[in-house]
C-alpha positions as CSV (number, residue, x, y, z in Angstrom):
1,M,-35.6,-13.9,3.1
2,P,-32.6,-11.4,3.0
3,V,-33.5,-7.8,3.3
4,M,-33.4,-5.8,0.0
5,N,-31.4,-2.2,-0.4
6,M,-33.2,-0.7,-3.6
7,V,-32.6,2.3,-5.5
8,M,-35.9,3.6,-6.8
9,R,-36.2,6.2,-9.5
10,L,-39.4,8.0,-9.9
11,K,-40.8,10.8,-11.9
12,L,-43.1,12.8,-9.6
13,S,-45.3,15.5,-10.7
14,N,-44.3,18.8,-9.5
15,R,-47.0,19.7,-7.0
16,P,-46.8,20.1,-3.3
17,G,-47.5,16.8,-1.3
18,T,-46.3,14.4,-4.0
19,L,-43.2,13.5,-2.2
20,A,-45.1,13.1,1.1
21,K,-47.5,10.7,-0.7
22,V,-44.7,8.6,-1.7
23,L,-43.2,8.4,1.7
24,T,-46.4,7.4,3.1
25,L,-46.5,4.3,0.8
26,I,-43.1,3.2,1.5
27,G,-43.9,3.6,5.3
28,R,-47.0,1.4,4.7
29,E,-45.3,-1.4,3.2
30,G,-42.7,-1.5,6.1
31,G,-39.9,0.2,4.1
32,S,-37.2,2.2,5.7
33,L,-36.2,5.3,4.0
34,G,-32.4,6.3,3.3
35,A,-30.9,9.2,1.3
36,I,-33.3,11.2,-1.5
37,D,-31.5,12.5,-4.2
38,Q,-32.7,15.1,-6.8
39,I,-31.7,14.1,-10.5
40,S,-33.6,16.5,-12.6
41,A,-36.4,19.2,-12.2
42,S,-38.8,21.0,-14.1
43,H,-41.8,23.2,-13.9
44,T,-43.8,20.0,-14.1
45,H,-41.8,17.0,-12.9
46,I,-39.2,16.3,-10.5
47,V,-37.0,13.1,-10.7
48,R,-35.7,11.8,-7.7
49,D,-33.7,8.4,-6.4
50,L,-34.8,7.0,-3.3
51,M,-32.8,4.6,-1.2
52,I,-35.4,2.2,0.5
53,R,-34.7,-1.0,2.7
54,L,-37.3,-3.7,2.2
55,R,-37.9,-6.8,4.0
56,D,-38.0,-8.9,0.7
57,R,-39.2,-9.0,-2.8
58,E,-42.6,-9.5,-2.2
59,H,-43.0,-6.3,-0.4
60,L,-41.1,-4.7,-3.1
61,E,-43.3,-6.1,-5.9
62,H,-46.3,-4.8,-3.9
63,L,-44.6,-1.2,-3.2
64,V,-44.1,-1.0,-7.3
65,R,-47.5,-1.8,-8.0
66,T,-49.1,0.5,-5.5
67,M,-47.1,3.5,-6.9
68,E,-47.9,2.7,-10.4
69,N,-51.5,3.4,-9.4
70,V,-51.0,6.7,-8.3
71,P,-51.2,9.3,-11.2
72,E,-48.6,11.8,-10.2
73,V,-46.0,9.3,-9.7
74,Q,-44.2,7.0,-12.3
75,V,-41.6,4.6,-11.7
76,I,-38.5,4.7,-14.0
77,R,-36.1,2.5,-12.7
78,I,-35.5,0.0,-9.6
79,A,-32.0,-1.3,-9.0
80,D,-30.4,-3.5,-6.2
81,R,-27.9,-1.4,-4.3
82,V,-25.9,-4.5,-3.4
83,F,-26.0,-5.7,-7.1
84,M,-24.7,-2.1,-8.2
85,N,-21.9,-1.8,-5.7
86,H,-20.5,-5.3,-7.2
87,L,-20.7,-4.1,-10.8
88,G,-17.3,-4.5,-12.5
89,G,-16.2,-6.1,-9.2
90,K,-14.9,-4.6,-6.2
91,I,-11.2,-4.3,-6.5
92,A,-8.6,-3.2,-9.3
93,I,-4.5,-3.2,-9.6
94,S,-3.0,0.0,-10.0
95,P,0.9,1.1,-10.6
96,K,3.0,2.4,-7.7
97,R,5.5,4.1,-9.7
98,P,4.7,6.3,-13.1
99,L,5.0,5.1,-16.4
100,L,5.0,8.2,-18.6
101,N,8.0,7.7,-21.2
102,W,10.6,5.3,-22.3
103,Q,12.9,5.9,-19.3
104,D,10.1,4.9,-16.7
105,L,9.7,1.9,-18.8
106,S,13.4,1.1,-18.7
107,L,13.4,1.5,-15.0
108,V,10.2,-0.3,-14.0
109,Y,10.6,-3.2,-16.6
110,T,13.5,-4.2,-18.8
111,P,16.5,-3.4,-18.7
112,G,16.2,-2.4,-15.5
113,V,14.4,-5.1,-13.9
114,G,16.9,-7.7,-14.5
115,G,19.3,-6.3,-12.3
116,I,16.6,-6.8,-9.4
117,S,16.0,-10.2,-10.4
118,E,19.8,-10.8,-10.2
119,A,19.7,-9.3,-6.6
120,I,16.8,-11.5,-5.7
121,A,18.6,-14.5,-7.0
122,G,21.2,-13.9,-4.6
123,D,19.1,-13.3,-1.6
124,P,15.7,-14.3,-1.9
125,L,14.5,-12.3,1.2
126,M,15.3,-9.1,-1.1
127,A,11.9,-10.0,-2.6
128,Y,10.4,-8.8,0.6
129,K,11.6,-5.2,-0.1
130,L,11.9,-5.2,-3.9
131,T,8.3,-6.7,-5.1
132,M,4.8,-6.7,-4.1
133,K,5.8,-9.8,-1.7
134,G,6.4,-7.9,1.4
135,N,2.9,-6.3,1.5
136,S,0.9,-8.9,-0.4
137,V,-1.4,-12.0,0.8
138,A,-3.3,-14.5,-1.1
139,I,-7.2,-15.2,0.0
140,V,-7.4,-18.7,-1.4
141,T,-10.9,-20.7,-1.6
142,D,-12.2,-23.4,-3.6
143,G,-15.7,-22.0,-2.4
144,S,-16.8,-25.1,-0.8
145,A,-18.2,-23.6,2.2
146,V,-19.1,-20.0,1.2
147,L,-20.1,-17.8,4.1
148,G,-23.3,-19.8,5.4
149,L,-24.4,-20.9,1.9
150,G,-22.8,-24.1,1.6
151,N,-20.7,-25.6,-1.4
152,L,-21.2,-22.8,-4.1
153,G,-18.1,-23.2,-5.8
154,P,-15.2,-21.0,-7.0
155,Y,-17.1,-18.3,-9.3
156,S,-19.8,-17.5,-6.5
157,A,-17.0,-17.4,-4.0
158,L,-15.3,-14.6,-5.9
159,P,-17.4,-11.6,-4.9
160,V,-16.8,-12.6,-1.4
161,M,-13.1,-12.7,-1.6
162,E,-12.8,-9.4,-3.2
163,G,-14.8,-8.3,-0.3
164,K,-12.3,-9.3,1.9
165,S,-9.8,-7.8,-0.2
166,V,-11.3,-4.4,0.3
167,L,-11.0,-5.2,4.2
168,F,-7.6,-6.0,4.0
169,K,-6.6,-2.7,2.3
170,K,-9.0,-0.4,4.1
171,F,-7.9,-1.6,7.5
172,A,-4.2,-2.6,7.2
173,G,-3.2,-1.2,3.8
174,I,-2.5,-4.8,2.7
175,D,-2.7,-5.8,-0.9
176,A,-4.8,-9.2,-0.9
177,I,-5.5,-10.9,-4.3
178,P,-8.3,-13.4,-4.5
179,I,-7.0,-16.8,-5.5
180,C,-10.5,-19.2,-6.3
181,L,-9.4,-22.8,-7.4
182,D,-11.6,-25.1,-9.5
183,V,-10.1,-28.2,-7.7
184,Y,-11.5,-29.6,-4.2
185,E,-9.2,-32.4,-3.2
186,P,-6.8,-31.4,-0.2
187,A,-3.9,-32.5,-1.9
188,K,-4.5,-30.5,-5.1
189,I,-5.2,-27.3,-3.2
190,I,-2.1,-27.7,-1.4
191,D,-0.2,-28.0,-4.6
192,A,-1.9,-25.0,-6.1
193,V,-1.4,-22.9,-3.2
194,A,2.4,-24.0,-2.6
195,A,3.2,-23.4,-6.5
196,C,1.9,-19.8,-6.2
197,A,3.2,-19.0,-2.9
198,P,6.6,-17.4,-3.7
199,A,4.6,-14.2,-4.9
200,F,3.0,-13.7,-1.4
201,G,3.9,-12.9,2.2
202,G,1.1,-14.7,3.6
203,I,-1.7,-17.2,2.5
204,N,-5.3,-16.4,4.1
205,L,-7.5,-19.6,3.6
206,E,-11.0,-18.9,3.2
207,D,-14.4,-20.8,2.8
208,I,-12.8,-24.1,2.5
209,S,-15.0,-27.0,4.1
210,A,-14.0,-28.8,7.1
211,P,-12.6,-31.3,7.8
212,K,-10.1,-30.8,4.5
213,C,-9.6,-27.4,6.0
214,F,-7.5,-28.8,8.8
215,E,-5.3,-30.9,6.5
216,I,-4.6,-28.1,4.1
217,E,-3.7,-25.7,6.6
218,E,-1.6,-27.9,8.5
219,T,0.3,-29.2,5.5
220,L,0.8,-25.8,4.1
221,A,2.3,-24.4,7.2
222,Q,4.8,-27.6,7.4
223,I,6.0,-26.9,3.8
224,L,5.9,-23.0,3.3
225,D,8.0,-20.5,4.8
226,I,5.5,-17.9,5.0
227,P,2.2,-17.5,7.2
228,V,-0.8,-19.7,6.4
229,F,-4.1,-18.3,8.2
230,H,-7.5,-20.0,7.8
231,D,-9.6,-17.0,9.1
232,D,-12.9,-19.2,9.5
233,Q,-10.8,-20.8,12.3
234,H,-8.3,-18.6,13.7
235,G,-9.8,-15.4,13.1
236,T,-13.2,-16.2,14.6
237,A,-11.5,-17.8,17.3
238,I,-9.3,-14.4,18.3
239,V,-12.1,-12.4,18.2
240,T,-14.2,-14.4,20.5
241,L,-11.4,-15.0,22.9
242,A,-11.3,-11.1,22.8
243,G,-15.0,-10.8,23.6
244,L,-14.9,-13.4,26.2
245,I,-12.1,-11.6,28.2
246,N,-14.3,-8.5,28.5
247,A,-17.7,-10.3,29.0
248,L,-16.1,-12.0,31.9
249,K,-14.9,-8.7,33.4
250,V,-18.3,-7.4,33.0
251,V,-20.2,-10.5,34.9
252,G,-17.2,-10.9,37.4
253,K,-15.9,-14.3,36.6
254,D,-12.7,-16.0,36.1
255,M,-11.6,-17.7,32.9
256,A,-9.9,-20.9,35.0
257,G,-13.3,-21.3,37.0
258,I,-16.0,-21.3,34.3
259,K,-17.9,-24.0,32.6
260,L,-18.5,-23.6,28.9
261,V,-20.3,-25.1,26.2
262,V,-19.7,-24.7,22.5
263,S,-22.2,-25.6,19.9
264,G,-20.2,-26.5,16.7
265,A,-17.5,-29.2,15.8
266,G,-16.4,-27.4,12.7
267,A,-13.7,-25.2,11.6
268,A,-14.6,-22.6,13.9
269,G,-15.7,-24.6,16.9
270,V,-12.3,-26.6,17.0
271,A,-10.1,-23.3,16.7
272,I,-12.2,-21.5,19.3
273,T,-12.1,-24.7,21.7
274,K,-8.1,-24.8,21.3
275,I,-7.6,-20.9,21.8
276,L,-9.7,-21.2,25.0
277,K,-7.7,-23.8,26.3
278,D,-4.7,-21.9,25.9
279,A,-6.1,-18.6,27.6
280,G,-6.9,-21.1,30.7
281,V,-10.5,-22.4,30.5
282,R,-10.3,-25.8,32.1
283,S,-13.9,-26.9,31.9
284,I,-15.3,-27.2,28.0
285,I,-18.1,-29.3,26.7
286,V,-18.2,-29.4,22.7
287,C,-21.3,-30.5,20.8
288,D,-22.2,-31.5,17.3
289,R,-25.3,-32.5,15.8
290,K,-25.3,-35.9,17.6
291,G,-24.5,-34.3,20.9
292,A,-21.7,-33.7,23.4
293,I,-18.3,-35.2,22.1
294,A,-16.7,-37.5,24.5
295,R,-13.7,-39.6,24.8
296,D,-15.7,-42.6,25.8
297,S,-17.1,-42.7,22.1
298,L,-14.3,-41.3,19.8
299,P,-15.5,-39.9,16.7
300,G,-14.2,-40.9,13.4
301,T,-12.6,-37.6,12.0
302,P,-9.2,-36.4,13.6
303,S,-10.4,-33.0,14.4
304,K,-13.4,-34.6,16.5
305,Q,-11.1,-37.0,18.2
306,W,-8.9,-34.0,19.3
307,L,-11.8,-32.3,20.9
308,A,-12.8,-35.7,22.5
309,E,-9.4,-36.2,24.0
310,N,-9.0,-32.7,25.1
311,T,-12.4,-31.6,26.4
312,N,-15.1,-32.7,28.2
313,E,-13.2,-34.8,31.4
314,P,-16.6,-35.9,33.1
315,C,-17.5,-37.4,29.6
316,V,-21.1,-35.9,29.9
317,H,-23.7,-36.9,27.0
318,G,-26.6,-35.3,25.5
319,K,-27.7,-32.6,23.4
320,V,-26.6,-29.1,23.8
321,N,-29.9,-28.0,25.4
322,Q,-29.1,-30.6,28.3
323,V,-25.5,-30.2,28.7
324,I,-25.8,-26.4,29.3
325,S,-27.6,-26.8,32.6
326,G,-25.3,-25.0,34.8
327,A,-22.8,-23.3,32.1
328,D,-21.2,-20.1,32.6
329,V,-20.8,-19.4,28.9
330,F,-22.3,-20.6,25.8
331,I,-20.4,-20.2,22.4
332,G,-22.3,-21.0,19.2
333,V,-20.8,-21.4,15.7
334,S,-23.5,-24.1,14.4
335,G,-27.1,-23.2,13.4
336,P,-30.5,-21.3,14.3
337,G,-32.9,-21.9,17.0
338,L,-30.8,-24.5,18.8
339,L,-31.8,-22.9,22.2
340,S,-34.9,-21.4,23.9
341,R,-35.1,-18.7,26.8
342,E,-35.9,-21.8,29.0
343,D,-32.5,-23.1,28.0
344,I,-30.7,-20.0,29.1
345,L,-32.3,-19.8,32.4
346,K,-31.0,-23.3,33.0
347,M,-27.4,-21.6,32.9
348,S,-25.7,-20.3,35.8
349,E,-26.2,-16.5,37.2
350,K,-25.5,-13.8,34.8
351,P,-24.7,-16.0,31.6
352,V,-22.7,-15.2,28.8
353,V,-24.1,-16.1,25.6
354,F,-22.1,-15.8,22.2
355,A,-24.8,-16.8,19.6
356,L,-22.6,-16.6,16.6
357,A,-24.7,-18.4,13.8
358,N,-25.5,-16.3,10.8
359,P,-27.8,-14.8,9.8
360,E,-29.8,-16.5,12.4
361,P,-28.4,-17.0,15.8
362,E,-28.6,-20.3,18.0
363,V,-31.1,-18.2,20.3
364,E,-33.0,-15.2,19.6
365,P,-31.2,-12.1,21.6
366,E,-34.3,-10.1,22.1
367,K,-35.8,-13.3,24.2
368,I,-32.5,-13.5,26.8
369,F,-31.6,-9.8,27.3
370,D,-33.1,-9.8,30.5
371,V,-31.6,-13.0,31.5
372,A,-28.0,-13.1,30.1
373,G,-25.5,-10.9,31.7
374,V,-23.6,-10.5,28.1
375,V,-24.9,-11.4,24.7
376,A,-22.9,-11.2,21.5
377,T,-23.8,-12.4,18.0
378,G,-22.2,-12.5,14.6
379,R,-24.8,-9.6,13.3
380,S,-24.1,-6.0,12.9
381,D,-27.7,-5.1,14.0
382,Y,-27.2,-6.2,17.5
383,P,-24.6,-5.3,20.2
384,N,-21.3,-6.9,20.6
385,Q,-20.7,-8.3,17.1
386,I,-17.8,-10.8,16.9
387,N,-16.5,-10.1,13.4
388,N,-13.5,-11.7,12.1
389,A,-12.6,-8.1,10.2
390,L,-11.3,-7.3,13.7
391,A,-8.8,-9.7,13.5
392,F,-7.5,-11.0,10.2
393,P,-5.8,-7.2,8.9
394,G,-4.2,-6.7,11.9
395,V,-2.6,-10.3,12.3
396,F,-1.3,-10.2,8.9
397,R,-0.1,-6.9,9.1
398,G,1.6,-7.7,12.2
399,A,3.0,-10.9,10.4
400,L,4.3,-9.1,6.9
401,D,5.8,-6.3,9.0
402,C,8.1,-8.8,10.8
403,H,8.4,-11.2,7.8
404,A,7.0,-14.1,10.1
405,R,7.6,-17.5,8.9
406,T,4.4,-18.6,10.5
407,I,1.4,-17.2,12.8
408,N,1.3,-19.5,15.7
409,A,-0.7,-19.8,18.9
410,K,1.1,-17.4,20.9
411,M,0.6,-14.8,18.1
412,C,-3.2,-15.5,18.1
413,L,-3.6,-15.1,21.9
414,A,-1.5,-12.0,21.8
415,A,-4.0,-10.6,19.1
416,A,-6.8,-11.5,21.2
417,Y,-5.7,-10.0,24.2
418,A,-4.7,-6.9,22.3
419,L,-7.9,-6.5,20.8
420,A,-9.9,-7.0,24.0
421,G,-7.7,-4.4,25.7
422,I,-8.6,-1.6,23.3
423,I,-12.0,-1.2,25.4
424,S,-10.9,0.3,28.5
425,R,-12.5,-0.4,31.8
426,E,-14.7,3.0,32.1
427,H,-16.1,2.3,28.6
428,L,-16.7,-1.9,29.4
429,T,-20.4,-2.6,29.5
430,A,-22.4,-5.7,28.7
431,E,-23.4,-4.1,25.4
432,H,-19.8,-2.9,24.6
433,I,-17.5,-5.6,25.0
434,I,-15.7,-5.5,21.4
435,P,-14.6,-2.7,19.5
436,S,-16.0,-1.5,16.2
437,V,-14.3,-2.5,13.0
438,F,-13.9,1.1,12.4
439,N,-12.0,1.9,15.3
440,E,-8.8,3.0,14.1
441,N,-6.5,1.5,17.0
442,V,-7.7,-2.1,16.2
443,A,-5.4,-3.2,13.3
444,P,-2.3,-1.1,14.8
445,A,-3.0,-2.8,18.4
446,V,-3.2,-6.2,17.0
447,A,-0.2,-6.0,14.5
448,K,1.9,-4.9,17.2
449,A,1.1,-7.5,19.7
450,V,1.4,-10.2,16.8
451,R,5.0,-8.7,16.0
452,E,6.1,-8.9,19.3
453,A,4.7,-12.4,19.8
454,A,6.6,-13.4,16.6
455,G,9.7,-12.1,17.7
456,E,9.3,-13.8,21.2
457,T,8.8,-17.4,19.5
458,G,11.4,-17.0,16.9
459,V,9.4,-16.9,14.0
460,A,10.2,-13.1,12.7
461,R,12.8,-12.6,10.1
462,E,13.0,-8.6,11.0
463,F,12.5,-6.7,14.4
464,P,11.6,-3.2,15.1
465,N,14.8,-1.3,16.1
466,S,14.9,1.6,18.4
467,N,14.5,4.3,15.3
468,N,11.4,2.3,14.2
469,G,12.8,1.0,11.4
470,L,13.8,-2.7,10.6
471,Y,16.9,-4.8,10.9
472,S,17.0,-8.4,9.4
473,S,17.4,-11.2,11.8
């Protein structure tokens, strides 16, 4: 059950000890108390808002019933803080230029805007400088793989895409627009994205299920001249590699010499495997629900066929808890409870365990902290959160800044190494292998690395000059 964050408005008798009695009740129910705000007061009563975190709705209902039995306490209102933060949506469009009179109108719209349209018709690249294109990204989904919740459809995906827009703006200053499509066939999604692409400097594909996400991204990348980036694949891969680079430093192992097992052969698992191979990992075994994927028994889907042909050279077979024996690194992007403490004990000395399934990881971190060299999860309540927000804002910032035509493998590798490099040697520990998403150095460092890699690989249209300006290619 999900944790509940509530605001409870109470009318309390203005007598010593009344608030203390309420706080005692909250503690008995296992609630965690946040802020306490006074709304109003009189000589007889005080109205307060209490921020309370509870395990589930059953505990909330029991707490309310208990409070209603206390004569000095009246429950006025209960509200879910998460729902309150989504009322009316989380993003809005605001003008960047004043519109106070007819003169302003003639400048930003007709007749002045006609000259801008003609200029862009003569040189389409002027759209990067004269419209929103240079700083905008479309976040595209069909809602077929929303978070860890499954196929909820485009309406249910919208609040997630809005949240992603907030992160783009907060961490990289990018204007990101949710586009939730009510179509599900890859060809129709491709046509829809291609049709609206001229307005944007990049396309962020999000929460689109495998295997169709591979076809959609590959086709769009071929037909569009702007970056197409499936964050569930490449964002996860970048941050995972960054964390692994530093984790191996902690345990004193080398990328080329490790044995690595991946659990999960979906979008994230495939992308992680590809970037790890690019980074120099030689021995990788990838497992799906059936077990280890091997070339002597080719799977049916193209993405898994690639895994079979490019990993597991010894053709090892077995479930993940079998093939993990002797492994130096485990990376899970699959489901909860696949591994036990005993399974981790079968790994090599000081194993690195990235149990990234959300909300419940593949193995309970509390059970392996004393035997693993480094543990990372996808959750914010444990150390070393592998969070895509460390990657996508900076990646798109760098790509937009140089008007990149694509985001290629070298740009993703550069982003991962830049992200890893933010943690200095003196600050690197088993519980600190990756920076916080609120570290202000993250997006600029990643963006710089992406810009440079784009220039080196010939996909940038503009490059920084000595005066920190830009000149066209």
